[in-house]
LUMLUM-736431 format. One record per atom (N, C-alpha, C): residue number from 1; residue in three letters; atom name; x, y, z. Coordinates in nm, 4 decimals. Example, Ala and Ser with C-alpha at 12.3 -4.5 7.8 and 13.67 -1.06 7.14 Angstrom:
BEGIN
@num:1, residu:ALA, atome:N, c1:1.3190, c2:-0.5690, c3:0.7800
@num:1, residu:ALA, atome:CA, c1:1.2300, c2:-0.4500, c3:0.7800
@num:1, residu:ALA, atome:C, c1:1.3200, c2:-0.3300, c3:0.7800
@num:2, residu:SER, atome:N, c1:1.2850, c2:-0.2250, c3:0.7080
@num:2, residu:SER, atome:CA, c1:1.3670, c2:-0.1060, c3:0.7140
@num:2, residu:SER, atome:C, c1:1.2900, c2:0.0030, c3:0.7870
//
This chain:
BEGIN
@num:1, residu:MET, atome:N, c1:0.7677, c2:-1.3323, c3:-0.9804
@num:1, residu:MET, atome:CA, c1:0.7294, c2:-1.2208, c3:-0.8637
@num:1, residu:MET, atome:C, c1:0.7718, c2:-1.2606, c3:-0.7479
@num:2, residu:SER, atome:N, c1:0.7692, c2:-1.1848, c3:-0.6748
@num:2, residu:SER, atome:CA, c1:0.8624, c2:-1.1982, c3:-0.5019
@num:2, residu:SER, atome:C, c1:0.7210, c2:-1.2198, c3:-0.4299
@num:3, residu:ASP, atome:N, c1:0.6856, c2:-1.2400, c3:-0.3109
@num:3, residu:ASP, atome:CA, c1:0.6014, c2:-1.2472, c3:-0.2302
@num:3, residu:ASP, atome:C, c1:0.6157, c2:-1.1381, c3:-0.1165
@num:4, residu:LYS, atome:N, c1:0.7117, c2:-1.0898, c3:-0.1509
@num:4, residu:LYS, atome:CA, c1:0.8019, c2:-0.9601, c3:-0.0103
@num:4, residu:LYS, atome:C, c1:0.6677, c2:-0.8280, c3:-0.0303
@num:5, residu:PRO, atome:N, c1:0.6073, c2:-0.8240, c3:0.0780
@num:5, residu:PRO, atome:CA, c1:0.5357, c2:-0.7469, c3:0.0890
@num:5, residu:PRO, atome:C, c1:0.6408, c2:-0.5314, c3:0.0396
@num:6, residu:LYS, atome:N, c1:0.5631, c2:-0.4651, c3:-0.0953
@num:6, residu:LYS, atome:CA, c1:0.6172, c2:-0.3452, c3:-0.1477
@num:6, residu:LYS, atome:C, c1:0.5243, c2:-0.2501, c3:-0.1392
@num:7, residu:PRO, atome:N, c1:0.4802, c2:-0.1980, c3:-0.0029
@num:7, residu:PRO, atome:CA, c1:0.4314, c2:-0.0744, c3:0.0125
@num:7, residu:PRO, atome:C, c1:0.4148, c2:0.0480, c3:-0.0782
@num:8, residu:ILE, atome:N, c1:0.5772, c2:0.0621, c3:-0.0908
@num:8, residu:ILE, atome:CA, c1:0.5440, c2:0.1805, c3:-0.1482
@num:8, residu:ILE, atome:C, c1:0.4970, c2:0.2167, c3:-0.2722
@num:9, residu:THR, atome:N, c1:0.5329, c2:0.0922, c3:-0.3543
@num:9, residu:THR, atome:CA, c1:0.5056, c2:0.0660, c3:-0.5001
@num:9, residu:THR, atome:C, c1:0.4364, c2:-0.0071, c3:-0.4822
@num:10, residu:ASP, atome:N, c1:0.3091, c2:-0.0059, c3:-0.4267
@num:10, residu:ASP, atome:CA, c1:0.1587, c2:-0.0574, c3:-0.4615
@num:10, residu:ASP, atome:C, c1:0.0946, c2:0.0855, c3:-0.4214
@num:11, residu:LEU, atome:N, c1:0.1385, c2:0.2211, c3:-0.2579
@num:11, residu:LEU, atome:CA, c1:0.0964, c2:0.3328, c3:-0.2852
@num:11, residu:LEU, atome:C, c1:0.0749, c2:0.4414, c3:-0.3841
@num:12, residu:VAL, atome:N, c1:0.2184, c2:0.3918, c3:-0.4283
@num:12, residu:VAL, atome:CA, c1:0.2837, c2:0.4514, c3:-0.6097
@num:12, residu:VAL, atome:C, c1:0.1869, c2:0.3726, c3:-0.7239
@num:13, residu:ARG, atome:N, c1:0.1352, c2:0.2902, c3:-0.7078
@num:13, residu:ARG, atome:CA, c1:0.0546, c2:0.2360, c3:-0.8509
@num:13, residu:ARG, atome:C, c1:-0.1279, c2:0.3421, c3:-0.7839
@num:14, residu:GLN, atome:N, c1:-0.1300, c2:0.3525, c3:-0.6678
@num:14, residu:GLN, atome:CA, c1:-0.2421, c2:0.4441, c3:-0.6487
@num:14, residu:GLN, atome:C, c1:-0.2727, c2:0.5035, c3:-0.7015
@num:15, residu:GLY, atome:N, c1:-0.1598, c2:0.6254, c3:-0.7045
@num:15, residu:GLY, atome:CA, c1:-0.1320, c2:0.7426, c3:-0.7890
@num:15, residu:GLY, atome:C, c1:-0.0908, c2:0.8520, c3:-0.6167
@num:16, residu:TRP, atome:N, c1:-0.0161, c2:0.7919, c3:-0.5144
@num:16, residu:TRP, atome:CA, c1:0.0152, c2:0.8766, c3:-0.4321
@num:16, residu:TRP, atome:C, c1:0.1706, c2:0.9060, c3:-0.4700
@num:17, residu:GLU, atome:N, c1:0.2152, c2:1.0731, c3:-0.4238
@num:17, residu:GLU, atome:CA, c1:0.3901, c2:1.0693, c3:-0.4626
@num:17, residu:GLU, atome:C, c1:0.4742, c2:1.1035, c3:-0.4228
@num:18, residu:ILE, atome:N, c1:0.6057, c2:1.0268, c3:-0.3810
@num:18, residu:ILE, atome:CA, c1:0.6699, c2:0.9870, c3:-0.2406
@num:18, residu:ILE, atome:C, c1:0.7132, c2:1.1716, c3:-0.2495
@num:19, residu:SER, atome:N, c1:0.6879, c2:1.2375, c3:-0.1425
@num:19, residu:SER, atome:CA, c1:0.7567, c2:1.3755, c3:-0.1357
@num:19, residu:SER, atome:C, c1:0.8492, c2:1.4067, c3:-0.0801
@num:20, residu:GLY, atome:N, c1:0.9097, c2:1.2646, c3:0.0838
@num:20, residu:GLY, atome:CA, c1:1.0096, c2:1.3234, c3:0.1633
@num:20, residu:GLY, atome:C, c1:0.9969, c2:1.1344, c3:0.2058
@num:21, residu:TYR, atome:N, c1:1.1798, c2:1.1542, c3:0.2258
@num:21, residu:TYR, atome:CA, c1:1.2269, c2:1.0408, c3:0.2718
@num:21, residu:TYR, atome:C, c1:1.3604, c2:1.0663, c3:0.3744
@num:22, residu:SER, atome:N, c1:1.4075, c2:0.9680, c3:0.4707
@num:22, residu:SER, atome:CA, c1:1.4422, c2:0.9764, c3:0.5586
@num:22, residu:SER, atome:C, c1:1.4711, c2:0.8063, c3:0.6289
@num:23, residu:VAL, atome:N, c1:1.6113, c2:0.8015, c3:0.6800
@num:23, residu:VAL, atome:CA, c1:1.6026, c2:0.6954, c3:0.7599
@num:23, residu:VAL, atome:C, c1:1.6692, c2:0.7317, c3:0.9030
@num:24, residu:CYS, atome:N, c1:1.6683, c2:0.6315, c3:0.9394
@num:24, residu:CYS, atome:CA, c1:1.7533, c2:0.7051, c3:1.1032
@num:24, residu:CYS, atome:C, c1:1.8883, c2:0.5252, c3:1.1440
@num:25, residu:ASP, atome:N, c1:1.9236, c2:0.5701, c3:1.2189
@num:25, residu:ASP, atome:CA, c1:2.0060, c2:0.4316, c3:1.2821
@num:25, residu:ASP, atome:C, c1:1.8975, c2:0.4105, c3:1.4197
@num:26, residu:LEU, atome:N, c1:1.8898, c2:0.2381, c3:1.4104
@num:26, residu:LEU, atome:CA, c1:1.7978, c2:0.2500, c3:1.5777
@num:26, residu:LEU, atome:C, c1:1.9148, c2:0.1586, c3:1.6388
@num:27, residu:GLY, atome:N, c1:2.0578, c2:0.1737, c3:1.5691
@num:27, residu:GLY, atome:CA, c1:2.1366, c2:0.0974, c3:1.6593
@num:27, residu:GLY, atome:C, c1:2.1219, c2:-0.0101, c3:1.6061
@num:28, residu:GLY, atome:N, c1:2.3110, c2:-0.0285, c3:1.6021
@num:28, residu:GLY, atome:CA, c1:2.4145, c2:-0.1886, c3:1.5612
@num:28, residu:GLY, atome:C, c1:2.3231, c2:-0.1721, c3:1.4008
@num:29, residu:SER, atome:N, c1:2.2444, c2:-0.2979, c3:1.3809
@num:29, residu:SER, atome:CA, c1:2.2323, c2:-0.2931, c3:1.2517
@num:29, residu:SER, atome:C, c1:2.1189, c2:-0.2693, c3:1.1657
@num:30, residu:ALA, atome:N, c1:2.0729, c2:-0.2471, c3:1.3006
@num:30, residu:ALA, atome:CA, c1:1.8800, c2:-0.2077, c3:1.2263
@num:30, residu:ALA, atome:C, c1:1.8822, c2:-0.0572, c3:1.1684
@num:31, residu:TYR, atome:N, c1:1.7766, c2:-0.0034, c3:1.0600
@num:31, residu:TYR, atome:CA, c1:1.7495, c2:0.1095, c3:1.0193
@num:31, residu:TYR, atome:C, c1:1.6114, c2:0.1086, c3:0.9887
@num:32, residu:CYS, atome:N, c1:1.5457, c2:0.2816, c3:1.0562
@num:32, residu:CYS, atome:CA, c1:1.4350, c2:0.2759, c3:0.9898
@num:32, residu:CYS, atome:C, c1:1.3624, c2:0.3703, c3:0.9318
@num:33, residu:HIS, atome:N, c1:1.2991, c2:0.3379, c3:0.8537
@num:33, residu:HIS, atome:CA, c1:1.3151, c2:0.3957, c3:0.6973
@num:33, residu:HIS, atome:C, c1:1.2164, c2:0.4681, c3:0.7276
@num:34, residu:SER, atome:N, c1:1.1530, c2:0.6439, c3:0.6933
@num:34, residu:SER, atome:CA, c1:1.0393, c2:0.6564, c3:0.6805
@num:34, residu:SER, atome:C, c1:1.0475, c2:0.7520, c3:0.5189
@num:35, residu:VAL, atome:N, c1:0.8977, c2:0.7358, c3:0.4869
@num:35, residu:VAL, atome:CA, c1:0.8335, c2:0.7856, c3:0.3866
@num:35, residu:VAL, atome:C, c1:0.7436, c2:0.8632, c3:0.3623
@num:36, residu:MET, atome:N, c1:0.7481, c2:0.9262, c3:0.3329
@num:36, residu:MET, atome:CA, c1:0.6145, c2:1.0579, c3:0.3128
@num:36, residu:MET, atome:C, c1:0.5424, c2:1.0826, c3:0.1666
@num:37, residu:LEU, atome:N, c1:0.4103, c2:1.0700, c3:0.1720
@num:37, residu:LEU, atome:CA, c1:0.3363, c2:1.0408, c3:-0.0047
@num:37, residu:LEU, atome:C, c1:0.2481, c2:1.1317, c3:0.0370
@num:38, residu:THR, atome:N, c1:0.1908, c2:1.1956, c3:-0.1403
@num:38, residu:THR, atome:CA, c1:0.0970, c2:1.2772, c3:-0.0687
@num:38, residu:THR, atome:C, c1:0.0480, c2:1.2416, c3:-0.1753
@num:39, residu:ARG, atome:N, c1:-0.1200, c2:1.2452, c3:-0.1625
@num:39, residu:ARG, atome:CA, c1:-0.1856, c2:1.2610, c3:-0.3129
@num:39, residu:ARG, atome:C, c1:-0.3022, c2:1.3918, c3:-0.2820
@num:40, residu:GLY, atome:N, c1:-0.3076, c2:1.5054, c3:-0.3843
@num:40, residu:GLY, atome:CA, c1:-0.3956, c2:1.5873, c3:-0.3605
@num:40, residu:GLY, atome:C, c1:-0.3433, c2:1.6338, c3:-0.2384
@num:41, residu:GLU, atome:N, c1:-0.4412, c2:1.7205, c3:-0.1271
@num:41, residu:GLU, atome:CA, c1:-0.3922, c2:1.7606, c3:0.0490
@num:41, residu:GLU, atome:C, c1:-0.3945, c2:1.6452, c3:0.1413
@num:42, residu:LEU, atome:N, c1:-0.3504, c2:1.4647, c3:0.0973
@num:42, residu:LEU, atome:CA, c1:-0.3545, c2:1.3665, c3:0.1986
@num:42, residu:LEU, atome:C, c1:-0.2360, c2:1.3022, c3:0.2256
@num:43, residu:HIS, atome:N, c1:-0.1887, c2:1.3572, c3:0.2391
@num:43, residu:HIS, atome:CA, c1:-0.0346, c2:1.2999, c3:0.3353
@num:43, residu:HIS, atome:C, c1:-0.0435, c2:1.1551, c3:0.3650
@num:44, residu:LYS, atome:N, c1:0.0796, c2:1.0664, c3:0.3900
@num:44, residu:LYS, atome:CA, c1:0.0548, c2:0.9888, c3:0.4742
@num:44, residu:LYS, atome:C, c1:0.1855, c2:0.9024, c3:0.4537
@num:45, residu:VAL, atome:N, c1:0.2581, c2:0.8571, c3:0.6203
@num:45, residu:VAL, atome:CA, c1:0.4051, c2:0.8566, c3:0.6024
@num:45, residu:VAL, atome:C, c1:0.4057, c2:0.6311, c3:0.6067
@num:46, residu:VAL, atome:N, c1:0.4963, c2:0.5957, c3:0.5651
@num:46, residu:VAL, atome:CA, c1:0.5187, c2:0.4884, c3:0.5386
@num:46, residu:VAL, atome:C, c1:0.6469, c2:0.4493, c3:0.6858
@num:47, residu:VAL, atome:N, c1:0.6189, c2:0.3651, c3:0.7955
@num:47, residu:VAL, atome:CA, c1:0.7932, c2:0.3943, c3:0.8497
@num:47, residu:VAL, atome:C, c1:0.7654, c2:0.1863, c3:0.7859
@num:48, residu:ILE, atome:N, c1:0.9544, c2:0.1498, c3:0.7462
@num:48, residu:ILE, atome:CA, c1:0.9695, c2:0.0570, c3:0.7267
@num:48, residu:ILE, atome:C, c1:1.0743, c2:0.0318, c3:0.8255
@num:49, residu:ARG, atome:N, c1:1.1149, c2:-0.1016, c3:0.8614
@num:49, residu:ARG, atome:CA, c1:1.2125, c2:-0.1523, c3:0.9434
@num:49, residu:ARG, atome:C, c1:1.2185, c2:-0.2816, c3:1.0211
@num:50, residu:LYS, atome:N, c1:1.3258, c2:-0.3257, c3:1.0420
@num:50, residu:LYS, atome:CA, c1:1.3307, c2:-0.4721, c3:1.0334
@num:50, residu:LYS, atome:C, c1:1.3162, c2:-0.5170, c3:1.2631
@num:51, residu:LYS, atome:N, c1:1.1966, c2:-0.6307, c3:1.2311
@num:51, residu:LYS, atome:CA, c1:1.1651, c2:-0.6343, c3:1.3588
@num:51, residu:LYS, atome:C, c1:1.2742, c2:-0.6972, c3:1.4202
@num:52, residu:ILE, atome:N, c1:1.2114, c2:-0.6935, c3:1.5579
@num:52, residu:ILE, atome:CA, c1:1.3438, c2:-0.6195, c3:1.6831
@num:52, residu:ILE, atome:C, c1:1.3891, c2:-0.8164, c3:1.7323
@num:53, residu:ILE, atome:N, c1:1.2749, c2:-0.9057, c3:1.7218
@num:53, residu:ILE, atome:CA, c1:1.3091, c2:-1.0429, c3:1.7764
@num:53, residu:ILE, atome:C, c1:1.2448, c2:-1.1265, c3:1.6167
@num:54, residu:GLY, atome:N, c1:1.3021, c2:-1.1771, c3:1.5683
@num:54, residu:GLY, atome:CA, c1:1.3125, c2:-1.2665, c3:1.4990
@num:54, residu:GLY, atome:C, c1:1.2932, c2:-1.2086, c3:1.2984
@num:55, residu:GLY, atome:N, c1:1.2673, c2:-1.2341, c3:1.2549
@num:55, residu:GLY, atome:CA, c1:1.2986, c2:-1.2344, c3:1.1645
@num:55, residu:GLY, atome:C, c1:1.1675, c2:-1.1283, c3:1.0232
@num:56, residu:GLY, atome:N, c1:1.1976, c2:-1.0983, c3:0.9531
@num:56, residu:GLY, atome:CA, c1:1.1179, c2:-1.0502, c3:0.8954
@num:56, residu:GLY, atome:C, c1:1.1533, c2:-0.8511, c3:0.8852
@num:57, residu:ILE, atome:N, c1:1.0232, c2:-0.7727, c3:0.8394
@num:57, residu:ILE, atome:CA, c1:1.0264, c2:-0.5628, c3:0.8574
@num:57, residu:ILE, atome:C, c1:0.8726, c2:-0.5989, c3:0.8956
@num:58, residu:VAL, atome:N, c1:0.8424, c2:-0.4783, c3:0.9708
@num:58, residu:VAL, atome:CA, c1:0.7200, c2:-0.4466, c3:1.0382
@num:58, residu:VAL, atome:C, c1:0.7079, c2:-0.2857, c3:0.9080
@num:59, residu:ILE, atome:N, c1:0.6304, c2:-0.2924, c3:0.8603
@num:59, residu:ILE, atome:CA, c1:0.5262, c2:-0.1712, c3:0.8240
@num:59, residu:ILE, atome:C, c1:0.4408, c2:-0.1360, c3:0.8896
@num:60, residu:GLU, atome:N, c1:0.4167, c2:0.0057, c3:0.9170
@num:60, residu:GLU, atome:CA, c1:0.3415, c2:0.0981, c3:1.0158
@num:60, residu:GLU, atome:C, c1:0.2958, c2:0.1931, c3:0.8733
@num:61, residu:GLU, atome:N, c1:0.1702, c2:0.1916, c3:0.8943
@num:61, residu:GLU, atome:CA, c1:0.1428, c2:0.3372, c3:0.7714
@num:61, residu:GLU, atome:C, c1:0.0593, c2:0.4460, c3:0.8103
@num:62, residu:LEU, atome:N, c1:0.0940, c2:0.5696, c3:0.8877
@num:62, residu:LEU, atome:CA, c1:-0.0101, c2:0.6462, c3:0.9070
@num:62, residu:LEU, atome:C, c1:-0.0700, c2:0.7979, c3:0.8197
@num:63, residu:ASP, atome:N, c1:-0.1392, c2:0.7751, c3:0.8657
@num:63, residu:ASP, atome:CA, c1:-0.2293, c2:0.8727, c3:0.7803
@num:63, residu:ASP, atome:C, c1:-0.1724, c2:1.0472, c3:0.8848
@num:64, residu:VAL, atome:N, c1:-0.1507, c2:1.1117, c3:0.7868
@num:64, residu:VAL, atome:CA, c1:-0.1237, c2:1.2697, c3:0.8828
@num:64, residu:VAL, atome:C, c1:-0.2011, c2:1.3682, c3:0.8077
//
């Protein structure tokens, strides 16, 4: 089992449904992935991008 964070998988297991997805180029080799999730009348956006300095990723969860 991988110890990498899987925020989308975890939210889908909690009953959230993916309702939208987009990718933007941050310049060079960096990409920003945005996923919109819904559960009932609740909405959430999860943004995943590579760290600017160092390795790893940054995960932001926004309630809309």
